[in-house]
C-alpha positions in Angstrom: 0.0 0.0 0.0 3.0 2.3 0.2 2.7 3.3 3.8 5.8 5.6 3.9 4.5 7.7 1.1 1.0 7.7 2.5 2.2 9.0 5.8 4.2 11.8 4.2 1.0 13.0 2.4 -0.9 12.6 5.6 1.5 14.5 7.8 2.0 17.3 5.3 -1.7 17.8 4.6 -2.7 17.8 8.3 0.2 20.1 9.2 -0.8 22.6 6.5 -4.5 22.6 7.4 -3.8 22.8 11.2 -1.4 25.7 10.9 -3.7 27.5 8.3 -6.7 27.1 10.6 -4.8 28.4 13.7 -3.4 31.4 11.7 -6.8 32.3 10.3 -8.6 32.0 13.6 -5.9 33.9 15.5 -5.7 36.8 13.0 -9.1 36.9 11.4 -11.5 35.6 14.1 -14.6 36.9 12.3 -14.0 34.6 9.3 -12.4 31.8 11.2 -15.6 29.8 11.5 -16.2 30.0 7.8 -12.6 28.8 7.1 -12.8 25.9 9.5 -16.2 24.9 8.1 -14.8 25.0 4.6 -12.0 22.6 5.6 -14.6 20.4 7.3 -16.7 20.2 4.2 -13.7 19.4 2.0 -12.7 16.6 4.3 -16.2 15.2 4.3 -16.6 15.4 0.5 -13.2 13.7 0.0 -14.2 10.9 2.4 -17.3 10.2 0.3 -15.1 9.7 -2.8 -12.2 7.9 -1.2 -14.6 5.4 0.6 -15.1 3.7 -2.8 -11.6 2.2 -2.7 -10.9 -0.7 -0.3 -7.3 -1.0 0.9 -5.3 -3.5 2.8 -3.9 -2.5 6.2 -0.9 -4.5 7.2 0.1 -3.9 10.8 2.8 -6.6 10.6 1.1 -8.9 13.0 -2.4 -8.5 11.6 -4.0 -7.6 8.3 -7.5 -6.2 7.6 -9.4 -4.3 5.0 -11.1 -0.9 5.2 -12.1 2.0 2.9 -9.3 4.3 2.0 -11.4 7.1 3.6 -10.2 5.9 7.1 -7.3 8.2 6.5 -9.7 11.2 6.3 -12.3 10.3 8.9 -10.1 11.4 11.8 -9.5 14.7 10.0 -13.2 15.3 10.0 -13.4 14.6 13.8 -10.5 17.0 14.4 -12.0 19.7 12.3 -15.2 19.7 14.3 -13.1 19.8 17.5 -11.2 22.9 16.2 -14.5 24.6 15.6 -15.9 23.5 19.0 -12.8 24.7 20.8 -13.0 28.3 19.6 -16.6 29.0 18.6 -18.5 26.6 20.9 -20.9 23.8 20.7 -23.7 25.6 18.9 -21.3 26.6 16.1 -20.1 23.0 15.9 -23.6 21.8 15.4 -24.2 24.5 12.8 -21.1 23.4 10.9 -22.4 19.8 10.9 -25.7 21.0 9.4 -23.9 23.0 6.7 -21.7 20.0 5.9 -24.6 17.7 5.7 -26.4 19.9 3.3 -23.3 20.0 1.0 -23.3 16.2 1.0 -26.9 16.0 0.0 -26.1 18.4 -2.8 -23.1 16.3 -3.8 -25.1 13.2 -4.1 -27.9 15.1 -5.9 -25.4 16.4 -8.5 -23.9 12.9 -9.0 -27.4 11.5 -9.5 -28.2 14.3 -11.9 -25.1 13.6 -14.0 -25.7 9.8 -13.9 -29.1 10.4 -15.4 -27.5 11.7 -18.6 -26.4 9.6 -21.5 -22.6 9.3 -21.9 -20.9 10.3 -25.1 -20.2 7.3 -27.4 -16.4 7.9 -27.2 -16.4 8.1 -23.4 -14.6 4.9 -22.4 -15.0 5.0 -18.7 -18.8 5.0 -18.2 -18.7 1.6 -16.5 -16.0 2.6 -14.0 -17.8 6.0 -13.4 -21.1 4.3 -12.7 -19.3 1.8 -10.4 -17.6 4.4 -8.4 -20.3 7.1 -8.2 -23.5 5.1 -8.5 -24.1 5.0 -4.8 -26.9 2.8 -3.7 -29.7 4.4 -1.6 -29.0 2.1 1.3 -25.3 3.0 1.5 -26.0 6.7 1.1 -28.7 6.7 3.8 -26.4 4.8 6.1 -23.7 7.3 5.6 -26.0 10.3 6.3 -27.5 8.7 9.4 -24.2 7.7 10.9 -22.7 11.2 10.1 -25.5 13.1 11.7 -25.6 11.0 14.9 -21.9 10.6 15.4 -20.8 14.1 14.5 -23.3 15.7 16.8 -22.4 13.3 19.6 -18.7 14.2 19.1 -19.6 17.9 19.4 -21.6 17.2 22.6 -19.0 15.1 24.3 -16.2 17.5 23.5 -18.1 20.5 24.8 -19.1 18.6 28.0 -15.6 17.5 28.7 -14.3 21.0 28.1 -16.9 22.5 30.5 -16.2 19.8 33.1 -12.4 20.4 33.3 -12.2 24.0 32.3 -11.0 25.2 35.7 -8.3 22.5 35.9 -7.2 23.2 32.4 -6.5 26.8 33.1 -3.8 25.8 35.7 -1.6 24.6 32.8 -1.5 28.0 31.2 0.6 28.1 28.1 1.8 24.5 27.8 -1.1 22.8 26.1 1.3 19.9 25.1 1.4 18.9 28.7 -2.2 19.5 29.5 -3.9 16.2 29.9 -7.4 17.7 29.7 -6.8 19.0 26.1 -5.7 15.5 25.1 -8.6 14.0 27.0 -11.5 15.9 25.3 -10.0 15.5 21.9 -9.2 11.8 22.3 -12.5 10.7 24.0 -14.8 12.7 21.7 -13.0 11.3 18.6 -13.0 7.7 19.9 -16.8 7.9 20.6 -17.4 9.4 17.1 -15.2 7.1 15.1 -16.2 3.9 16.9 -19.9 4.5 16.8 -19.8 5.7 13.2 -18.2 2.4 12.2 -20.8 0.4 14.0 -23.8 2.3 12.7 -22.6 2.8 9.1 -21.5 -0.8 8.5 -24.6 -2.3 10.1 -27.0 -0.2 8.2 -25.2 -0.4 4.9 -24.1 -4.1 4.8 -26.2 -6.1 7.3 -27.5 -9.2 5.5 -25.2 -8.6 2.5 -21.7 -8.9 3.9 -20.2 -10.2 7.1 -20.5 -7.0 9.2 -18.4 -7.9 12.2 -15.0 -8.1 10.4 -15.8 -4.8 8.6 -16.8 -3.1 11.8 -13.6 -4.3 13.6 -11.4 -3.2 10.6 -12.9 0.3 10.6 -12.8 0.7 14.4 -9.2 -0.3 14.6 -8.0 1.7 11.6 -10.0 4.8 12.3 -8.9 5.0 16.0 -5.3 4.3 15.3 -5.2 7.2 12.8 -7.4 9.3 15.1 -5.0 8.8 18.0 -2.1 9.8 15.8 -3.6 13.1 14.8 -4.2 14.3 18.4 -0.9 16.1 18.6 -2.0 18.4 15.7 -5.1 19.4 17.7 -2.9 20.1 20.7 -0.6 22.2 18.5 -3.6 24.1 17.3 -4.7 24.8 20.8 -1.2 25.8 21.9 -0.9 28.4 19.1 -4.2 30.0 20.0 -3.6 30.0 23.7 -0.1 31.4 23.3 -1.5 34.3 21.3 -4.2 34.9 23.9 -1.8 34.9 26.9 0.7 37.2 25.1 -2.0 39.7 24.2 
């Protein structure tokens, strides 16, 4: 699967988006929400396309299969955490609604184009229909799991932040050593990514494929990558907090 190259792309893209998000929010707070929501929508749209390719995960001691979009799902969870961190839970829920509407439009546009007759010289119609001819069941499963899990992520993150706010302030500038920053990002993401795997696979493939192996594969791969991207959220938090303290 070319893991070394994959991880280079993954690290570079996550670093660019995290720094750009922190820079925009820090210097242009009034448009920060729009910028973060834009990144959130792009992640979500990319995941819908990348999910059509199934890849092999080789951990050395264990191999399993999962959609290529597992590399993007944790980005989605982190993006909603970044919005929640600065603009609050209500804004996070608003971003989820906006993102959901864009996905409805995406599927609508694909269905619109698929209803047209292809040109006689277009050689890739079969591949196009295979990749973008999403079944109603899979689309519905994706939308249901997204709405439930993303809103739950926003709720859990906000509650943990509220619960430990006074203790978190004691750490002042050093967010990298602040266990409460790590806690709310990690716990909310684990809840989101795990439940999303269970709901989506069950609704989309129950009675068609063996759902238990698929659920396990998604839970493991999503949470491994979700755990690895936590330092970037902590970095985002550190940049914002450093600016606030210095000002």
